PDBQT receptor file of N, H, CA, C and O in Angstrom, charges set to zero:
ATOM      1  N   MET A   1     136.911 177.157  -1.652  1.00  0.00    +0.000 N 
ATOM      2  CA  MET A   1     136.886 177.955  -2.812  1.00  0.00    +0.000 C 
ATOM      3  C   MET A   1     137.832 179.106  -2.593  1.00  0.00    +0.000 C 
ATOM      4  O   MET A   1     137.764 179.774  -1.561  1.00  0.00    +0.000 OA
ATOM      5  N   ALA A   2     138.685 179.346  -3.512  1.00  0.00    +0.000 N 
ATOM      6  H   ALA A   2     138.740 178.804  -4.350  1.00  0.00    +0.000 HD
ATOM      7  CA  ALA A   2     139.608 180.473  -3.416  1.00  0.00    +0.000 C 
ATOM      8  C   ALA A   2     139.174 181.592  -4.365  1.00  0.00    +0.000 C 
ATOM      9  O   ALA A   2     138.629 181.330  -5.437  1.00  0.00    +0.000 OA
ATOM     10  N   THR A   3     139.413 182.801  -3.973  1.00  0.00    +0.000 N 
ATOM     11  H   THR A   3     139.856 183.014  -3.102  1.00  0.00    +0.000 HD
ATOM     12  CA  THR A   3     139.178 183.939  -4.826  1.00  0.00    +0.000 C 
ATOM     13  C   THR A   3     140.527 184.653  -5.018  1.00  0.00    +0.000 C 
ATOM     14  O   THR A   3     141.143 185.129  -4.065  1.00  0.00    +0.000 OA
ATOM     15  N   ASP A   4     140.960 184.709  -6.289  1.00  0.00    +0.000 N 
ATOM     16  H   ASP A   4     140.460 184.322  -7.064  1.00  0.00    +0.000 HD
ATOM     17  CA  ASP A   4     142.298 185.206  -6.559  1.00  0.00    +0.000 C 
ATOM     18  C   ASP A   4     142.327 186.684  -6.952  1.00  0.00    +0.000 C 
ATOM     19  O   ASP A   4     143.396 187.232  -7.223  1.00  0.00    +0.000 OA
ATOM     20  N   GLY A   5     141.165 187.328  -6.985  1.00  0.00    +0.000 N 
ATOM     21  H   GLY A   5     140.297 186.883  -6.765  1.00  0.00    +0.000 HD
ATOM     22  CA  GLY A   5     141.125 188.731  -7.337  1.00  0.00    +0.000 C 
ATOM     23  C   GLY A   5     139.831 189.368  -6.847  1.00  0.00    +0.000 C 
ATOM     24  O   GLY A   5     139.105 188.787  -6.040  1.00  0.00    +0.000 OA
ATOM     25  N   VAL A   6     139.553 190.575  -7.347  1.00  0.00    +0.000 N 
ATOM     26  H   VAL A   6     140.144 191.047  -8.002  1.00  0.00    +0.000 HD
ATOM     27  CA  VAL A   6     138.404 191.287  -6.849  1.00  0.00    +0.000 C 
ATOM     28  C   VAL A   6     137.123 190.952  -7.634  1.00  0.00    +0.000 C 
ATOM     29  O   VAL A   6     136.026 191.267  -7.172  1.00  0.00    +0.000 OA
ATOM     30  N   LYS A   7     137.242 190.340  -8.773  1.00  0.00    +0.000 N 
ATOM     31  H   LYS A   7     138.133 190.084  -9.148  1.00  0.00    +0.000 HD
ATOM     32  CA  LYS A   7     136.061 189.981  -9.612  1.00  0.00    +0.000 C 
ATOM     33  C   LYS A   7     135.568 188.625  -9.189  1.00  0.00    +0.000 C 
ATOM     34  O   LYS A   7     136.336 187.756  -8.776  1.00  0.00    +0.000 OA
ATOM     35  N   ILE A   8     134.256 188.461  -9.301  1.00  0.00    +0.000 N 
ATOM     36  H   ILE A   8     133.631 189.167  -9.636  1.00  0.00    +0.000 HD
ATOM     37  CA  ILE A   8     133.657 187.136  -8.933  1.00  0.00    +0.000 C 
ATOM     38  C   ILE A   8     134.195 185.988  -9.827  1.00  0.00    +0.000 C 
ATOM     39  O   ILE A   8     134.266 184.834  -9.404  1.00  0.00    +0.000 OA
ATOM     40  N   ILE A   9     134.567 186.343 -11.063  1.00  0.00    +0.000 N 
ATOM     41  H   ILE A   9     134.509 187.281 -11.406  1.00  0.00    +0.000 HD
ATOM     42  CA  ILE A   9     135.067 185.320 -11.997  1.00  0.00    +0.000 C 
ATOM     43  C   ILE A   9     136.480 184.867 -11.580  1.00  0.00    +0.000 C 
ATOM     44  O   ILE A   9     136.982 183.868 -12.096  1.00  0.00    +0.000 OA
ATOM     45  N   ASP A  10     137.107 185.578 -10.673  1.00  0.00    +0.000 N 
ATOM     46  H   ASP A  10     136.699 186.389 -10.254  1.00  0.00    +0.000 HD
ATOM     47  CA  ASP A  10     138.440 185.206 -10.199  1.00  0.00    +0.000 C 
ATOM     48  C   ASP A  10     138.392 184.040  -9.219  1.00  0.00    +0.000 C 
ATOM     49  O   ASP A  10     139.448 183.524  -8.850  1.00  0.00    +0.000 OA
ATOM     50  N   GLY A  11     137.254 183.618  -8.798  1.00  0.00    +0.000 N 
ATOM     51  H   GLY A  11     136.397 184.037  -9.098  1.00  0.00    +0.000 HD
ATOM     52  CA  GLY A  11     137.155 182.471  -7.904  1.00  0.00    +0.000 C 
ATOM     53  C   GLY A  11     137.239 181.163  -8.681  1.00  0.00    +0.000 C 
ATOM     54  O   GLY A  11     136.927 181.121  -9.871  1.00  0.00    +0.000 OA
ATOM     55  N   ASP A  12     137.656 180.103  -8.013  1.00  0.00    +0.000 N 
ATOM     56  H   ASP A  12     137.910 180.137  -7.046  1.00  0.00    +0.000 HD
ATOM     57  CA  ASP A  12     137.811 178.751  -8.632  1.00  0.00    +0.000 C 
ATOM     58  C   ASP A  12     136.519 178.247  -9.234  1.00  0.00    +0.000 C 
ATOM     59  O   ASP A  12     136.492 177.809 -10.384  1.00  0.00    +0.000 OA
ATOM     60  N   LEU A  13     135.452 178.307  -8.467  1.00  0.00    +0.000 N 
ATOM     61  H   LEU A  13     135.474 178.663  -7.532  1.00  0.00    +0.000 HD
ATOM     62  CA  LEU A  13     134.157 177.739  -8.964  1.00  0.00    +0.000 C 
ATOM     63  C   LEU A  13     133.690 178.523 -10.166  1.00  0.00    +0.000 C 
ATOM     64  O   LEU A  13     133.234 177.915 -11.134  1.00  0.00    +0.000 OA
ATOM     65  N   ALA A  14     133.779 179.824 -10.157  1.00  0.00    +0.000 N 
ATOM     66  H   ALA A  14     134.149 180.317  -9.370  1.00  0.00    +0.000 HD
ATOM     67  CA  ALA A  14     133.315 180.657 -11.286  1.00  0.00    +0.000 C 
ATOM     68  C   ALA A  14     134.180 180.372 -12.507  1.00  0.00    +0.000 C 
ATOM     69  O   ALA A  14     133.639 180.207 -13.600  1.00  0.00    +0.000 OA
ATOM     70  N   ARG A  15     135.482 180.307 -12.365  1.00  0.00    +0.000 N 
ATOM     71  H   ARG A  15     135.921 180.441 -11.476  1.00  0.00    +0.000 HD
ATOM     72  CA  ARG A  15     136.367 180.008 -13.485  1.00  0.00    +0.000 C 
ATOM     73  C   ARG A  15     136.111 178.629 -14.024  1.00  0.00    +0.000 C 
ATOM     74  O   ARG A  15     136.082 178.449 -15.242  1.00  0.00    +0.000 OA
ATOM     75  N   ASP A  16     135.921 177.623 -13.151  1.00  0.00    +0.000 N 
ATOM     76  H   ASP A  16     135.945 177.769 -12.162  1.00  0.00    +0.000 HD
ATOM     77  CA  ASP A  16     135.649 176.275 -13.585  1.00  0.00    +0.000 C 
ATOM     78  C   ASP A  16     134.340 176.159 -14.368  1.00  0.00    +0.000 C 
ATOM     79  O   ASP A  16     134.254 175.446 -15.368  1.00  0.00    +0.000 OA
ATOM     80  N   THR A  17     133.318 176.885 -13.880  1.00  0.00    +0.000 N 
ATOM     81  H   THR A  17     133.388 177.464 -13.067  1.00  0.00    +0.000 HD
ATOM     82  CA  THR A  17     132.023 176.889 -14.545  1.00  0.00    +0.000 C 
ATOM     83  C   THR A  17     132.138 177.555 -15.885  1.00  0.00    +0.000 C 
ATOM     84  O   THR A  17     131.639 177.022 -16.876  1.00  0.00    +0.000 OA
ATOM     85  N   TYR A  18     132.768 178.684 -15.955  1.00  0.00    +0.000 N 
ATOM     86  H   TYR A  18     133.174 179.117 -15.151  1.00  0.00    +0.000 HD
ATOM     87  CA  TYR A  18     132.989 179.428 -17.200  1.00  0.00    +0.000 C 
ATOM     88  C   TYR A  18     133.755 178.570 -18.215  1.00  0.00    +0.000 C 
ATOM     89  O   TYR A  18     133.372 178.461 -19.380  1.00  0.00    +0.000 OA
ATOM     90  N   ASP A  19     134.809 177.986 -17.753  1.00  0.00    +0.000 N 
ATOM     91  H   ASP A  19     135.120 178.074 -16.807  1.00  0.00    +0.000 HD
ATOM     92  CA  ASP A  19     135.707 177.125 -18.660  1.00  0.00    +0.000 C 
ATOM     93  C   ASP A  19     134.904 175.895 -19.146  1.00  0.00    +0.000 C 
ATOM     94  O   ASP A  19     135.012 175.519 -20.313  1.00  0.00    +0.000 OA
ATOM     95  N   GLN A  20     134.128 175.287 -18.291  1.00  0.00    +0.000 N 
ATOM     96  H   GLN A  20     134.040 175.592 -17.343  1.00  0.00    +0.000 HD
ATOM     97  CA  GLN A  20     133.351 174.112 -18.714  1.00  0.00    +0.000 C 
ATOM     98  C   GLN A  20     132.353 174.486 -19.792  1.00  0.00    +0.000 C 
ATOM     99  O   GLN A  20     132.222 173.758 -20.776  1.00  0.00    +0.000 OA
ATOM    100  N   ILE A  21     131.652 175.586 -19.643  1.00  0.00    +0.000 N 
ATOM    101  H   ILE A  21     131.759 176.177 -18.844  1.00  0.00    +0.000 HD
ATOM    102  CA  ILE A  21     130.693 176.056 -20.622  1.00  0.00    +0.000 C 
ATOM    103  C   ILE A  21     131.423 176.345 -21.938  1.00  0.00    +0.000 C 
ATOM    104  O   ILE A  21     130.982 175.894 -22.996  1.00  0.00    +0.000 OA
ATOM    105  N   MET A  22     132.552 177.105 -21.887  1.00  0.00    +0.000 N 
ATOM    106  H   MET A  22     132.911 177.471 -21.028  1.00  0.00    +0.000 HD
ATOM    107  CA  MET A  22     133.286 177.439 -23.094  1.00  0.00    +0.000 C 
ATOM    108  C   MET A  22     133.871 176.211 -23.776  1.00  0.00    +0.000 C 
ATOM    109  O   MET A  22     133.907 176.153 -25.005  1.00  0.00    +0.000 OA
ATOM    110  N   ASP A  23     134.341 175.206 -22.991  1.00  0.00    +0.000 N 
ATOM    111  H   ASP A  23     134.312 175.253 -21.993  1.00  0.00    +0.000 HD
ATOM    112  CA  ASP A  23     134.876 173.987 -23.598  1.00  0.00    +0.000 C 
ATOM    113  C   ASP A  23     133.746 173.275 -24.385  1.00  0.00    +0.000 C 
ATOM    114  O   ASP A  23     133.972 172.789 -25.493  1.00  0.00    +0.000 OA
ATOM    115  N   LEU A  24     132.587 173.225 -23.824  1.00  0.00    +0.000 N 
ATOM    116  H   LEU A  24     132.404 173.620 -22.924  1.00  0.00    +0.000 HD
ATOM    117  CA  LEU A  24     131.455 172.595 -24.522  1.00  0.00    +0.000 C 
ATOM    118  C   LEU A  24     131.091 173.374 -25.798  1.00  0.00    +0.000 C 
ATOM    119  O   LEU A  24     130.852 172.794 -26.858  1.00  0.00    +0.000 OA
ATOM    120  N   TYR A  25     131.059 174.694 -25.656  1.00  0.00    +0.000 N 
ATOM    121  H   TYR A  25     131.253 175.165 -24.795  1.00  0.00    +0.000 HD
ATOM    122  CA  TYR A  25     130.747 175.520 -26.827  1.00  0.00    +0.000 C 
ATOM    123  C   TYR A  25     131.803 175.353 -27.920  1.00  0.00    +0.000 C 
ATOM    124  O   TYR A  25     131.464 175.209 -29.095  1.00  0.00    +0.000 OA
ATOM    125  N   ASP A  26     133.070 175.372 -27.538  1.00  0.00    +0.000 N 
ATOM    126  H   ASP A  26     133.345 175.489 -26.583  1.00  0.00    +0.000 HD
ATOM    127  CA  ASP A  26     134.132 175.219 -28.496  1.00  0.00    +0.000 C 
ATOM    128  C   ASP A  26     134.105 173.837 -29.178  1.00  0.00    +0.000 C 
ATOM    129  O   ASP A  26     134.613 173.683 -30.289  1.00  0.00    +0.000 OA
ATOM    130  N   SER A  27     133.525 172.859 -28.523  1.00  0.00    +0.000 N 
ATOM    131  H   SER A  27     133.112 172.984 -27.621  1.00  0.00    +0.000 HD
ATOM    132  CA  SER A  27     133.420 171.514 -29.141  1.00  0.00    +0.000 C 
ATOM    133  C   SER A  27     132.121 171.359 -29.910  1.00  0.00    +0.000 C 
ATOM    134  O   SER A  27     131.705 170.242 -30.220  1.00  0.00    +0.000 OA
ATOM    135  N   ASP A  28     131.467 172.499 -30.225  1.00  0.00    +0.000 N 
ATOM    136  H   ASP A  28     131.804 173.406 -29.974  1.00  0.00    +0.000 HD
ATOM    137  CA  ASP A  28     130.236 172.505 -31.028  1.00  0.00    +0.000 C 
ATOM    138  C   ASP A  28     129.033 171.896 -30.330  1.00  0.00    +0.000 C 
ATOM    139  O   ASP A  28     128.102 171.451 -31.000  1.00  0.00    +0.000 OA
ATOM    140  N   ALA A  29     129.025 171.863 -29.006  1.00  0.00    +0.000 N 
ATOM    141  H   ALA A  29     129.782 172.225 -28.462  1.00  0.00    +0.000 HD
ATOM    142  CA  ALA A  29     127.870 171.379 -28.320  1.00  0.00    +0.000 C 
ATOM    143  C   ALA A  29     126.665 172.374 -28.475  1.00  0.00    +0.000 C 
ATOM    144  O   ALA A  29     126.844 173.592 -28.466  1.00  0.00    +0.000 OA
ATOM    145  N   ASN A  30     125.489 171.823 -28.609  1.00  0.00    +0.000 N 
ATOM    146  H   ASN A  30     125.344 170.834 -28.615  1.00  0.00    +0.000 HD
ATOM    147  CA  ASN A  30     124.355 172.722 -28.716  1.00  0.00    +0.000 C 
ATOM    148  C   ASN A  30     123.942 173.209 -27.336  1.00  0.00    +0.000 C 
ATOM    149  O   ASN A  30     124.452 172.733 -26.322  1.00  0.00    +0.000 OA
ATOM    150  N   ILE A  31     123.019 174.159 -27.305  1.00  0.00    +0.000 N 
ATOM    151  H   ILE A  31     122.605 174.546 -28.129  1.00  0.00    +0.000 HD
ATOM    152  CA  ILE A  31     122.646 174.775 -26.030  1.00  0.00    +0.000 C 
ATOM    153  C   ILE A  31     121.986 173.779 -25.098  1.00  0.00    +0.000 C 
ATOM    154  O   ILE A  31     122.166 173.867 -23.884  1.00  0.00    +0.000 OA
ATOM    155  N   GLU A  32     121.237 172.845 -25.627  1.00  0.00    +0.000 N 
ATOM    156  H   GLU A  32     121.091 172.773 -26.614  1.00  0.00    +0.000 HD
ATOM    157  CA  GLU A  32     120.575 171.828 -24.747  1.00  0.00    +0.000 C 
ATOM    158  C   GLU A  32     121.640 170.963 -24.058  1.00  0.00    +0.000 C 
ATOM    159  O   GLU A  32     121.504 170.642 -22.877  1.00  0.00    +0.000 OA
ATOM    160  N   THR A  33     122.652 170.603 -24.757  1.00  0.00    +0.000 N 
ATOM    161  H   THR A  33     122.762 170.865 -25.716  1.00  0.00    +0.000 HD
ATOM    162  CA  THR A  33     123.775 169.828 -24.192  1.00  0.00    +0.000 C 
ATOM    163  C   THR A  33     124.468 170.595 -23.092  1.00  0.00    +0.000 C 
ATOM    164  O   THR A  33     124.768 170.057 -22.026  1.00  0.00    +0.000 OA
ATOM    165  N   ILE A  34     124.726 171.904 -23.378  1.00  0.00    +0.000 N 
ATOM    166  H   ILE A  34     124.482 172.341 -24.243  1.00  0.00    +0.000 HD
ATOM    167  CA  ILE A  34     125.394 172.735 -22.379  1.00  0.00    +0.000 C 
ATOM    168  C   ILE A  34     124.504 172.871 -21.148  1.00  0.00    +0.000 C 
ATOM    169  O   ILE A  34     124.991 172.781 -20.021  1.00  0.00    +0.000 OA
ATOM    170  N   ARG A  35     123.251 173.079 -21.345  1.00  0.00    +0.000 N 
ATOM    171  H   ARG A  35     122.856 173.152 -22.261  1.00  0.00    +0.000 HD
ATOM    172  CA  ARG A  35     122.313 173.225 -20.170  1.00  0.00    +0.000 C 
ATOM    173  C   ARG A  35     122.274 171.955 -19.360  1.00  0.00    +0.000 C 
ATOM    174  O   ARG A  35     122.192 172.001 -18.133  1.00  0.00    +0.000 OA
ATOM    175  N   LYS A  36     122.332 170.804 -20.037  1.00  0.00    +0.000 N 
ATOM    176  H   LYS A  36     122.398 170.767 -21.035  1.00  0.00    +0.000 HD
ATOM    177  CA  LYS A  36     122.309 169.522 -19.342  1.00  0.00    +0.000 C 
ATOM    178  C   LYS A  36     123.601 169.289 -18.538  1.00  0.00    +0.000 C 
ATOM    179  O   LYS A  36     123.567 168.842 -17.391  1.00  0.00    +0.000 OA
ATOM    180  N   GLU A  37     124.747 169.607 -19.182  1.00  0.00    +0.000 N 
ATOM    181  H   GLU A  37     124.775 169.970 -20.114  1.00  0.00    +0.000 HD
ATOM    182  CA  GLU A  37     126.038 169.408 -18.526  1.00  0.00    +0.000 C 
ATOM    183  C   GLU A  37     126.349 170.390 -17.409  1.00  0.00    +0.000 C 
ATOM    184  O   GLU A  37     126.949 170.048 -16.389  1.00  0.00    +0.000 OA
ATOM    185  N   VAL A  38     125.917 171.625 -17.642  1.00  0.00    +0.000 N 
ATOM    186  H   VAL A  38     125.430 171.903 -18.470  1.00  0.00    +0.000 HD
ATOM    187  CA  VAL A  38     126.212 172.691 -16.683  1.00  0.00    +0.000 C 
ATOM    188  C   VAL A  38     124.857 173.374 -16.387  1.00  0.00    +0.000 C 
ATOM    189  O   VAL A  38     124.604 174.451 -16.926  1.00  0.00    +0.000 OA
ATOM    190  N   PRO A  39     124.015 172.807 -15.581  1.00  0.00    +0.000 N 
ATOM    191  CA  PRO A  39     122.663 173.394 -15.359  1.00  0.00    +0.000 C 
ATOM    192  C   PRO A  39     122.750 174.754 -14.699  1.00  0.00    +0.000 C 
ATOM    193  O   PRO A  39     123.529 174.969 -13.771  1.00  0.00    +0.000 OA
ATOM    194  N   PHE A  40     121.922 175.678 -15.203  1.00  0.00    +0.000 N 
ATOM    195  H   PHE A  40     121.288 175.504 -15.957  1.00  0.00    +0.000 HD
ATOM    196  CA  PHE A  40     121.893 177.037 -14.683  1.00  0.00    +0.000 C 
ATOM    197  C   PHE A  40     121.272 177.096 -13.288  1.00  0.00    +0.000 C 
ATOM    198  O   PHE A  40     121.757 177.789 -12.394  1.00  0.00    +0.000 OA
ATOM    199  N   VAL A  41     120.182 176.340 -13.137  1.00  0.00    +0.000 N 
ATOM    200  H   VAL A  41     119.789 175.776 -13.864  1.00  0.00    +0.000 HD
ATOM    201  CA  VAL A  41     119.495 176.267 -11.855  1.00  0.00    +0.000 C 
ATOM    202  C   VAL A  41     119.777 174.915 -11.232  1.00  0.00    +0.000 C 
ATOM    203  O   VAL A  41     119.509 173.882 -11.847  1.00  0.00    +0.000 OA
ATOM    204  N   LYS A  42     120.304 174.906 -10.044  1.00  0.00    +0.000 N 
ATOM    205  H   LYS A  42     120.521 175.744  -9.545  1.00  0.00    +0.000 HD
ATOM    206  CA  LYS A  42     120.637 173.670  -9.349  1.00  0.00    +0.000 C 
ATOM    207  C   LYS A  42     119.750 173.555  -8.091  1.00  0.00    +0.000 C 
ATOM    208  O   LYS A  42     119.356 174.557  -7.495  1.00  0.00    +0.000 OA
ATOM    209  N   ASP A  43     119.467 172.372  -7.730  1.00  0.00    +0.000 N 
ATOM    210  H   ASP A  43     119.787 171.557  -8.214  1.00  0.00    +0.000 HD
ATOM    211  CA  ASP A  43     118.645 172.132  -6.507  1.00  0.00    +0.000 C 
ATOM    212  C   ASP A  43     119.409 172.506  -5.254  1.00  0.00    +0.000 C 
ATOM    213  O   ASP A  43     118.826 172.980  -4.279  1.00  0.00    +0.000 OA
ATOM    214  N   ASN A  44     120.697 172.295  -5.282  1.00  0.00    +0.000 N 
ATOM    215  H   ASN A  44     121.170 171.910  -6.074  1.00  0.00    +0.000 HD
ATOM    216  CA  ASN A  44     121.495 172.547  -4.076  1.00  0.00    +0.000 C 
ATOM    217  C   ASN A  44     122.844 173.178  -4.515  1.00  0.00    +0.000 C 
ATOM    218  O   ASN A  44     123.679 172.483  -5.093  1.00  0.00    +0.000 OA
ATOM    219  N   TYR A  45     123.052 174.430  -4.256  1.00  0.00    +0.000 N 
ATOM    220  H   TYR A  45     122.373 174.994  -3.786  1.00  0.00    +0.000 HD
ATOM    221  CA  TYR A  45     124.275 175.056  -4.580  1.00  0.00    +0.000 C 
ATOM    222  C   TYR A  45     125.351 174.854  -3.531  1.00  0.00    +0.000 C 
ATOM    223  O   TYR A  45     126.542 174.976  -3.821  1.00  0.00    +0.000 OA
ATOM    224  N   GLY A  46     124.950 174.557  -2.367  1.00  0.00    +0.000 N 
ATOM    225  H   GLY A  46     123.983 174.457  -2.132  1.00  0.00    +0.000 HD
ATOM    226  CA  GLY A  46     125.893 174.354  -1.289  1.00  0.00    +0.000 C 
ATOM    227  C   GLY A  46     125.417 175.119  -0.026  1.00  0.00    +0.000 C 
ATOM    228  O   GLY A  46     124.267 175.553   0.047  1.00  0.00    +0.000 OA
ATOM    229  N   PRO A  47     126.311 175.271   0.945  1.00  0.00    +0.000 N 
ATOM    230  CA  PRO A  47     125.895 175.887   2.214  1.00  0.00    +0.000 C 
ATOM    231  C   PRO A  47     125.434 177.305   2.113  1.00  0.00    +0.000 C 
ATOM    232  O   PRO A  47     124.561 177.713   2.879  1.00  0.00    +0.000 OA
ATOM    233  N   ASP A  48     125.979 178.084   1.199  1.00  0.00    +0.000 N 
ATOM    234  H   ASP A  48     126.688 177.753   0.577  1.00  0.00    +0.000 HD
ATOM    235  CA  ASP A  48     125.679 179.475   1.040  1.00  0.00    +0.000 C 
ATOM    236  C   ASP A  48     124.995 179.633  -0.320  1.00  0.00    +0.000 C 
ATOM    237  O   ASP A  48     125.630 180.046  -1.290  1.00  0.00    +0.000 OA
ATOM    238  N   THR A  49     123.693 179.305  -0.391  1.00  0.00    +0.000 N 
ATOM    239  H   THR A  49     123.177 178.970   0.397  1.00  0.00    +0.000 HD
ATOM    240  CA  THR A  49     122.966 179.240  -1.645  1.00  0.00    +0.000 C 
ATOM    241  C   THR A  49     123.011 180.533  -2.453  1.00  0.00    +0.000 C 
ATOM    242  O   THR A  49     123.240 180.494  -3.662  1.00  0.00    +0.000 OA
ATOM    243  N   ASP A  50     122.798 181.661  -1.815  1.00  0.00    +0.000 N 
ATOM    244  H   ASP A  50     122.611 181.693  -0.833  1.00  0.00    +0.000 HD
ATOM    245  CA  ASP A  50     122.822 182.920  -2.565  1.00  0.00    +0.000 C 
ATOM    246  C   ASP A  50     124.167 183.240  -3.173  1.00  0.00    +0.000 C 
ATOM    247  O   ASP A  50     124.235 183.755  -4.289  1.00  0.00    +0.000 OA
ATOM    248  N   PHE A  51     125.206 182.952  -2.481  1.00  0.00    +0.000 N 
ATOM    249  H   PHE A  51     125.151 182.534  -1.575  1.00  0.00    +0.000 HD
ATOM    250  CA  PHE A  51     126.578 183.222  -2.968  1.00  0.00    +0.000 C 
ATOM    251  C   PHE A  51     126.865 182.341  -4.199  1.00  0.00    +0.000 C 
ATOM    252  O   PHE A  51     127.364 182.817  -5.219  1.00  0.00    +0.000 OA
ATOM    253  N   TYR A  52     126.540 181.064  -4.075  1.00  0.00    +0.000 N 
ATOM    254  H   TYR A  52     126.134 180.677  -3.246  1.00  0.00    +0.000 HD
ATOM    255  CA  TYR A  52     126.821 180.114  -5.185  1.00  0.00    +0.000 C 
ATOM    256  C   TYR A  52     125.909 180.405  -6.406  1.00  0.00    +0.000 C 
ATOM    257  O   TYR A  52     126.340 180.249  -7.549  1.00  0.00    +0.000 OA
ATOM    258  N   HIS A  53     124.676 180.819  -6.162  1.00  0.00    +0.000 N 
ATOM    259  H   HIS A  53     124.327 180.946  -5.234  1.00  0.00    +0.000 HD
ATOM    260  CA  HIS A  53     123.800 181.138  -7.235  1.00  0.00    +0.000 C 
ATOM    261  C   HIS A  53     124.363 182.341  -8.002  1.00  0.00    +0.000 C 
ATOM    262  O   HIS A  53     124.315 182.374  -9.231  1.00  0.00    +0.000 OA
ATOM    263  N   GLU A  54     124.897 183.330  -7.270  1.00  0.00    +0.000 N 
ATOM    264  H   GLU A  54     124.936 183.304  -6.271  1.00  0.00    +0.000 HD
ATOM    265  CA  GLU A  54     125.448 184.485  -7.907  1.00  0.00    +0.000 C 
ATOM    266  C   GLU A  54     126.664 184.129  -8.762  1.00  0.00    +0.000 C 
ATOM    267  O   GLU A  54     126.877 184.737  -9.811  1.00  0.00    +0.000 OA
ATOM    268  N   ILE A  55     127.448 183.168  -8.335  1.00  0.00    +0.000 N 
ATOM    269  H   ILE A  55     127.275 182.674  -7.483  1.00  0.00    +0.000 HD
ATOM    270  CA  ILE A  55     128.617 182.700  -9.102  1.00  0.00    +0.000 C 
ATOM    271  C   ILE A  55     128.146 182.097 -10.413  1.00  0.00    +0.000 C 
ATOM    272  O   ILE A  55     128.698 182.406 -11.469  1.00  0.00    +0.000 OA
ATOM    273  N   PHE A  56     127.102 181.214 -10.361  1.00  0.00    +0.000 N 
ATOM    274  H   PHE A  56     126.654 180.963  -9.503  1.00  0.00    +0.000 HD
ATOM    275  CA  PHE A  56     126.608 180.594 -11.594  1.00  0.00    +0.000 C 
ATOM    276  C   PHE A  56     125.975 181.628 -12.527  1.00  0.00    +0.000 C 
ATOM    277  O   PHE A  56     126.174 181.553 -13.740  1.00  0.00    +0.000 OA
ATOM    278  N   VAL A  57     125.237 182.566 -12.004  1.00  0.00    +0.000 N 
ATOM    279  H   VAL A  57     125.076 182.626 -11.019  1.00  0.00    +0.000 HD
ATOM    280  CA  VAL A  57     124.605 183.602 -12.830  1.00  0.00    +0.000 C 
ATOM    281  C   VAL A  57     125.727 184.425 -13.518  1.00  0.00    +0.000 C 
ATOM    282  O   VAL A  57     125.656 184.679 -14.720  1.00  0.00    +0.000 OA
ATOM    283  N   THR A  58     126.728 184.825 -12.773  1.00  0.00    +0.000 N 
ATOM    284  H   THR A  58     126.786 184.619 -11.797  1.00  0.00    +0.000 HD
ATOM    285  CA  THR A  58     127.827 185.603 -13.350  1.00  0.00    +0.000 C 
ATOM    286  C   THR A  58     128.571 184.832 -14.407  1.00  0.00    +0.000 C 
ATOM    287  O   THR A  58     128.907 185.380 -15.457  1.00  0.00    +0.000 OA
ATOM    288  N   SER A  59     128.836 183.553 -14.145  1.00  0.00    +0.000 N 
ATOM    289  H   SER A  59     128.563 183.108 -13.292  1.00  0.00    +0.000 HD
ATOM    290  CA  SER A  59     129.577 182.751 -15.104  1.00  0.00    +0.000 C 
ATOM    291  C   SER A  59     128.803 182.628 -16.414  1.00  0.00    +0.000 C 
ATOM    292  O   SER A  59     129.358 182.792 -17.501  1.00  0.00    +0.000 OA
ATOM    293  N   TYR A  60     127.504 182.333 -16.284  1.00  0.00    +0.000 N 
ATOM    294  H   TYR A  60     127.053 182.200 -15.401  1.00  0.00    +0.000 HD
ATOM    295  CA  TYR A  60     126.644 182.266 -17.496  1.00  0.00    +0.000 C 
ATOM    296  C   TYR A  60     126.587 183.588 -18.225  1.00  0.00    +0.000 C 
ATOM    297  O   TYR A  60     126.625 183.625 -19.455  1.00  0.00    +0.000 OA
ATOM    298  N   ALA A  61     126.497 184.682 -17.472  1.00  0.00    +0.000 N 
ATOM    299  H   ALA A  61     126.466 184.652 -16.473  1.00  0.00    +0.000 HD
ATOM    300  CA  ALA A  61     126.437 185.994 -18.127  1.00  0.00    +0.000 C 
ATOM    301  C   ALA A  61     127.724 186.321 -18.890  1.00  0.00    +0.000 C 
ATOM    302  O   ALA A  61     127.676 186.889 -19.980  1.00  0.00    +0.000 OA
ATOM    303  N   LEU A  62     128.841 185.969 -18.328  1.00  0.00    +0.000 N 
ATOM    304  H   LEU A  62     128.880 185.507 -17.442  1.00  0.00    +0.000 HD
ATOM    305  CA  LEU A  62     130.095 186.249 -18.967  1.00  0.00    +0.000 C 
ATOM    306  C   LEU A  62     130.299 185.432 -20.230  1.00  0.00    +0.000 C 
ATOM    307  O   LEU A  62     130.992 185.864 -21.152  1.00  0.00    +0.000 OA
ATOM    308  N   VAL A  63     129.713 184.288 -20.271  1.00  0.00    +0.000 N 
ATOM    309  H   VAL A  63     129.150 183.937 -19.523  1.00  0.00    +0.000 HD
ATOM    310  CA  VAL A  63     129.823 183.416 -21.486  1.00  0.00    +0.000 C 
ATOM    311  C   VAL A  63     129.045 184.005 -22.625  1.00  0.00    +0.000 C 
ATOM    312  O   VAL A  63     129.478 183.932 -23.776  1.00  0.00    +0.000 OA
ATOM    313  N   SER A  64     127.882 184.600 -22.327  1.00  0.00    +0.000 N 
ATOM    314  H   SER A  64     127.531 184.660 -21.393  1.00  0.00    +0.000 HD
ATOM    315  CA  SER A  64     127.028 185.075 -23.429  1.00  0.00    +0.000 C 
ATOM    316  C   SER A  64     127.482 186.330 -24.073  1.00  0.00    +0.000 C 
ATOM    317  O   SER A  64     126.839 186.814 -25.005  1.00  0.00    +0.000 OA
TER     318      SER A  64
């Protein structure tokens, strides 16, 4: 994962998550579809669970 700036949204995973949520929203997907496609809570975020959880929380917050 690369981080291209000082903000957490500047990272690849955060940008991809944000863009995926916005693409679904722009295509008139309802909230249940978005939650299913991009789940807020995941069973396994990866090797650094806290870091990846923070990325998903930030991405979701920026969308709202």
